[in-house]
C-alpha positions in Angstrom: 0.1 0.1 0.1 0.8 3.2 -0.9 1.9 5.5 2.3 0.8 9.4 2.0 4.5 10.6 2.8 6.1 8.9 -0.3 3.7 10.9 -2.3 4.0 14.5 0.1 8.1 14.1 0.1 8.8 14.9 -3.6 5.8 16.7 -4.0 7.6 19.5 -1.3 11.3 18.7 -2.8 10.1 19.3 -6.2 7.6 22.7 -5.4 10.7 23.8 -3.3 13.1 23.4 -6.1 10.3 25.3 -8.6 10.2 28.0 -5.9 13.9 28.5 -5.6 14.3 28.6 -9.3 11.1 31.2 -9.2 12.9 33.7 -6.7 16.0 33.4 -8.2 14.8 34.5 -11.7 12.8 37.2 -10.0 16.3 38.6 -7.8 17.5 38.1 -11.5 15.5 40.5 -13.4 15.5 42.9 -10.5 19.2 42.9 -10.6 19.1 43.6 -13.9 16.1 46.4 -14.1 18.8 47.7 -11.6 21.7 48.2 -13.2 19.3 48.9 -16.7 18.7 52.5 -14.4 22.2 52.6 -13.1 23.7 52.7 -16.8 20.9 55.2 -17.9 22.3 57.6 -15.7 25.8 57.3 -16.1 24.9 57.6 -20.2 23.2 60.9 -19.0 25.8 62.5 -16.8 28.3 61.4 -19.8 26.5 63.1 -22.4 26.0 66.0 -19.8 29.9 66.0 -20.0 30.3 66.1 -23.6 27.9 68.6 -24.2 29.8 71.2 -21.5 33.3 70.0 -23.6 31.8 71.0 -26.9 30.4 73.9 -25.4 34.3 74.3 -24.0 36.1 73.7 -27.3 34.0 76.1 -29.1 35.0 78.7 -26.6 38.6 78.1 -27.3 37.8 78.3 -30.3 36.4 81.1 -30.7 39.1 82.6 -28.6 41.9 81.7 -30.7 40.1 83.1 -33.9 40.6 86.6 -32.3 44.0 86.1 -31.3 44.7 84.6 -34.9 43.1 88.0 -36.2 44.8 90.2 -33.8 48.1 88.6 -34.3 47.5 88.7 -38.1 46.4 92.6 -37.4 49.6 92.8 -35.4 51.8 91.7 -38.7 50.2 94.2 -41.3 51.1 97.3 -38.8 54.7 95.5 -38.4 55.2 95.2 -42.4 53.7 98.4 -42.8 56.8 100.4 -40.5 59.1 98.2 -42.7 
């Protein structure tokens, strides 16, 4: 005759295994969501830094153009003195 423990113990073990697998999958996807949020924040920060760098480069380029014009005017003055 079949004892009830012979049926309940394997079913309980299988349910515990399925529960553990489900918990692992849930934790994995929660970790991936957190990782994605952190990555998005880092990308936004890098984008902001890149935009700031472009603005600074444009400022430096404008100052360099102004200095080039001044050097050209000084050279023309020196040539006119000769």
